[in-house]
C-alpha positions as CSV (number, residue, x, y, z in Angstrom):
1,X,15.5,30.5,-14.9
2,X,12.7,29.4,-12.6
3,X,13.4,26.6,-10.2
4,X,11.7,23.2,-11.1
5,X,8.3,22.5,-9.6
6,X,8.1,19.4,-7.4
7,X,6.6,17.3,-10.2
8,X,9.6,18.1,-12.4
9,X,12.1,16.7,-9.9
10,X,13.3,13.1,-9.9
11,X,10.8,11.0,-8.0
12,X,13.2,10.5,-5.0
13,X,13.4,14.3,-4.6
14,X,9.7,14.8,-4.6
15,X,7.5,14.9,-1.5
16,X,5.6,11.7,-0.9
17,X,2.3,10.7,0.8
18,X,2.6,7.4,2.6
19,X,-0.8,5.8,3.1
20,X,-1.2,3.2,5.9
21,X,-4.5,1.5,6.8
22,X,-4.6,0.7,10.5
23,X,-6.8,-1.8,12.3
24,X,-5.9,-2.9,15.9
25,X,-2.1,-2.5,15.6
26,X,-1.5,-0.6,18.9
27,X,1.6,-2.8,19.7
28,X,3.3,-1.8,16.4
29,X,2.5,1.8,15.9
30,X,5.3,3.5,17.8
31,X,7.9,1.2,16.2
32,X,6.2,1.9,12.8
33,X,6.6,5.6,13.4
34,X,10.3,5.2,14.3
35,X,11.0,2.9,11.3
36,X,9.5,5.4,8.8
37,X,11.4,8.3,10.2
38,X,14.6,6.3,10.3
39,X,14.2,5.2,6.7
40,X,13.1,8.5,5.1
41,X,14.7,11.3,7.1
42,X,18.4,10.3,6.4
43,X,17.4,10.0,2.7
44,X,16.1,13.6,2.9
45,X,12.7,12.5,1.6
46,X,10.0,15.0,2.4
47,X,7.0,13.0,3.5
48,X,3.6,13.0,5.1
49,X,2.0,9.8,6.5
50,X,-1.7,9.3,6.4
51,X,-2.7,6.7,9.0
52,X,-6.3,5.6,8.3
53,X,-7.8,4.2,11.4
54,X,-10.4,1.6,10.4
55,X,-12.4,1.8,13.7
56,X,-9.7,0.1,15.9
57,X,-10.8,-1.1,19.3
58,X,-7.5,-1.9,21.0
59,X,-6.2,1.6,21.9
60,X,-4.8,2.4,18.4
61,X,-7.2,5.3,18.2
62,X,-5.7,7.2,21.2
63,X,-2.1,6.3,20.2
64,X,-2.6,7.5,16.7
65,X,-3.7,10.9,18.0
66,X,-0.6,11.0,20.3
67,X,1.7,10.2,17.3
68,X,0.1,13.1,15.4
69,X,0.7,15.4,18.3
70,X,4.3,14.3,18.5
71,X,5.0,14.6,14.8
72,X,2.4,16.5,12.6
73,X,3.8,14.8,9.5
74,X,1.8,11.8,10.7
75,X,-1.8,12.7,9.9
76,X,-4.7,10.6,11.1
77,X,-8.1,9.8,9.6
78,X,-10.6,8.0,11.9
79,X,-13.4,5.9,10.5
80,X,-16.6,5.7,12.6
81,X,-17.0,2.0,11.7
82,X,-14.9,-0.8,10.2
83,X,-15.0,-0.3,6.4
84,X,-12.0,-2.5,5.5
85,X,-8.6,-2.0,3.9
86,X,-9.8,-1.0,0.5
87,X,-11.9,1.9,1.9
88,X,-9.0,2.9,4.0
89,X,-6.7,3.0,0.9
90,X,-9.3,5.1,-0.9
91,X,-9.6,7.6,1.9
92,X,-5.8,7.9,2.1
93,X,-5.6,8.6,-1.6
94,X,-8.3,11.2,-1.4
95,X,-6.6,13.1,1.4
96,X,-3.0,12.8,0.1
97,X,-1.4,16.1,-0.7
98,X,1.5,14.9,-2.9
99,X,1.9,13.6,-6.4
100,X,3.9,10.5,-5.3
101,X,1.8,8.0,-3.3
102,X,3.3,5.0,-1.4
103,X,1.1,2.4,0.4
104,X,2.2,-0.1,3.1
105,X,0.8,-2.1,6.0
106,X,1.0,-1.1,9.6
107,X,2.1,-4.5,11.0
108,X,5.9,-4.0,10.5
109,X,6.1,-6.8,8.0
110,X,6.7,-4.3,5.2
111,X,10.0,-2.4,5.6
112,X,10.0,1.4,5.1
113,X,13.7,1.1,4.3
114,X,12.7,-0.3,0.8
115,X,10.9,3.0,-0.1
116,X,13.9,5.1,-1.3
117,X,15.0,2.5,-3.8
118,X,11.4,2.1,-5.0
119,X,11.1,5.8,-5.6
120,X,14.1,5.8,-7.9
121,X,12.3,3.3,-10.1
122,X,9.5,5.9,-10.6
123,X,11.8,7.8,-12.9
124,X,11.4,5.0,-15.4
125,X,8.0,3.6,-14.4
126,X,4.6,4.9,-13.2
127,X,3.9,2.2,-10.6
128,X,6.4,0.1,-8.6
129,X,5.0,-3.0,-6.9
130,X,6.7,-4.8,-4.0
131,X,7.3,-8.6,-4.3
132,X,7.8,-10.4,-1.0
133,X,10.2,-12.9,-2.6
134,X,11.3,-14.3,0.7
135,X,8.0,-14.2,2.5
136,X,7.9,-14.8,6.3
137,X,4.4,-16.1,6.7
138,X,3.1,-19.6,7.5
139,X,3.4,-21.7,4.3
140,X,0.1,-23.6,4.3
141,X,-2.2,-21.0,5.7
142,X,-0.8,-17.9,4.0
143,X,2.0,-18.3,1.4
144,X,0.6,-21.3,-0.6
145,X,-2.9,-19.9,-1.0
146,X,-1.4,-16.5,-1.9
147,X,0.8,-18.0,-4.7
148,X,-2.2,-19.8,-6.1
149,X,-4.3,-16.6,-6.0
150,X,-1.5,-14.7,-7.7
151,X,-1.3,-17.2,-10.5
152,X,-5.1,-17.1,-11.0
153,X,-5.2,-13.3,-10.9
154,X,-2.3,-13.0,-13.4
155,X,-4.0,-15.4,-15.8
156,X,-7.4,-13.7,-15.7
157,X,-6.1,-10.1,-16.0
158,X,-3.1,-10.6,-18.4
159,X,-1.1,-8.6,-15.9
160,X,1.5,-11.0,-14.5
161,X,2.7,-10.3,-11.0
162,X,4.3,-12.5,-8.4
163,X,2.6,-10.8,-5.5
164,X,-0.7,-9.1,-5.7
165,X,-1.0,-9.2,-2.0
166,X,1.9,-7.0,-1.2
167,X,0.7,-3.6,0.0
168,X,4.1,-1.9,-0.4
169,X,3.7,0.0,-3.6
170,X,4.7,3.4,-5.1
171,X,2.5,5.2,-7.5
172,X,2.4,8.4,-9.6
173,X,-0.9,10.0,-8.5
174,X,-2.4,10.5,-11.9
175,X,-2.7,6.8,-12.5
176,X,-4.5,5.9,-9.3
177,X,-6.6,8.7,-8.0
178,X,-9.5,8.1,-10.5
179,X,-9.7,4.3,-9.8
180,X,-13.0,3.3,-8.0
181,X,-12.1,1.1,-5.0
182,X,-14.5,-1.2,-3.1
183,X,-14.6,-4.7,-1.7
184,X,-11.0,-6.1,-1.9
185,X,-10.2,-4.2,-5.0
186,X,-7.1,-2.5,-3.6
187,X,-5.0,-5.6,-4.5
188,X,-6.1,-5.2,-8.1
189,X,-4.8,-1.7,-8.5
190,X,-1.8,-2.8,-10.7
191,X,-4.3,-4.3,-13.1
192,X,-6.3,-1.1,-13.6
193,X,-3.3,1.2,-13.9
194,X,-1.8,-1.1,-16.5
195,X,-5.0,-1.1,-18.5
196,X,-4.9,2.7,-18.2
197,X,-1.4,2.8,-19.8
198,X,0.8,2.9,-16.8
199,X,4.3,1.5,-17.0
200,X,4.6,-1.0,-14.1
201,X,7.6,-2.9,-12.6
202,X,7.7,-5.4,-9.7
203,X,10.8,-5.4,-7.4
204,X,11.8,-7.7,-4.5
205,X,11.3,-6.1,-1.1
206,X,12.0,-7.2,2.4
207,X,9.4,-9.0,4.5
208,X,9.5,-9.5,8.2
209,X,7.6,-12.0,10.3
210,X,4.8,-10.6,12.4
211,X,6.0,-10.5,16.0
212,X,3.2,-8.6,17.7
213,X,-0.6,-8.3,17.2
214,X,-2.6,-10.7,15.1
215,X,-3.2,-11.1,11.4
216,X,-6.4,-9.7,10.0
217,X,-6.4,-12.2,7.0
218,X,-8.5,-15.3,7.0
219,X,-10.6,-17.5,4.7
220,X,-13.3,-14.9,4.5
221,X,-10.8,-12.6,2.8
222,X,-10.0,-15.3,0.2
223,X,-13.7,-15.6,-0.7
224,X,-14.0,-11.8,-1.1
225,X,-11.0,-11.7,-3.4
226,X,-12.5,-14.5,-5.5
227,X,-15.8,-12.6,-5.8
228,X,-14.0,-9.5,-6.9
229,X,-12.1,-11.5,-9.5
230,X,-15.3,-11.9,-11.3
231,X,-15.4,-8.1,-11.7
232,X,-11.8,-8.1,-12.9
233,X,-12.6,-10.7,-15.5
234,X,-15.7,-8.7,-16.7
235,X,-13.7,-5.5,-17.0
236,X,-10.9,-7.3,-18.9
237,X,-13.4,-8.7,-21.4
238,X,-15.1,-5.3,-21.8
239,X,-12.1,-3.0,-22.0
240,X,-9.2,-5.1,-23.2
């Protein structure tokens, strides 16, 4: 009998590609590297990390190259200008070598220790979305606007989620690689994969306060999301 191919194995036994957009996170990158290895190596998860450098200006570029030299499992893509998180996600998906894709942020607010449990859910589902149930962000400037946006997105898309803003997600590759991404559309990936027939589940994940570096989210990001919502509404009316 021939041994099973990687895609025939349970999701937790398959190699994964971890996609992480990076913009000016030099203070967090070494701890991020250590946290990923500490979470995945003991679980015997074969992984590659694709760190997409979105034209950082704080020394992240040089440190990312050092991390790759130290551990070749950490691959690096350098953008020549700042294209944004969605473009970074698209580049990571394009260059990923495995059939299980996991996305997360570089700021250490997502916890790589949640990844093994999320992978086990891919045996039943096609997409697993993180829910920052106990969110550690400022209430008025981040958490409240996010909850309002989540309610609006859920209503317009007919895909109810508590947390569209959580980057920590696990995907089967076939449901995500053909999705065109632009603007702030990375947060709407759960909508498109659901419309494509994917089975989706949302699970609570840990969320840590940011202790170093500065947040890249502001009011301009809110306006971009609202603009992209018009595209979501059009696509829902056209396809659903």
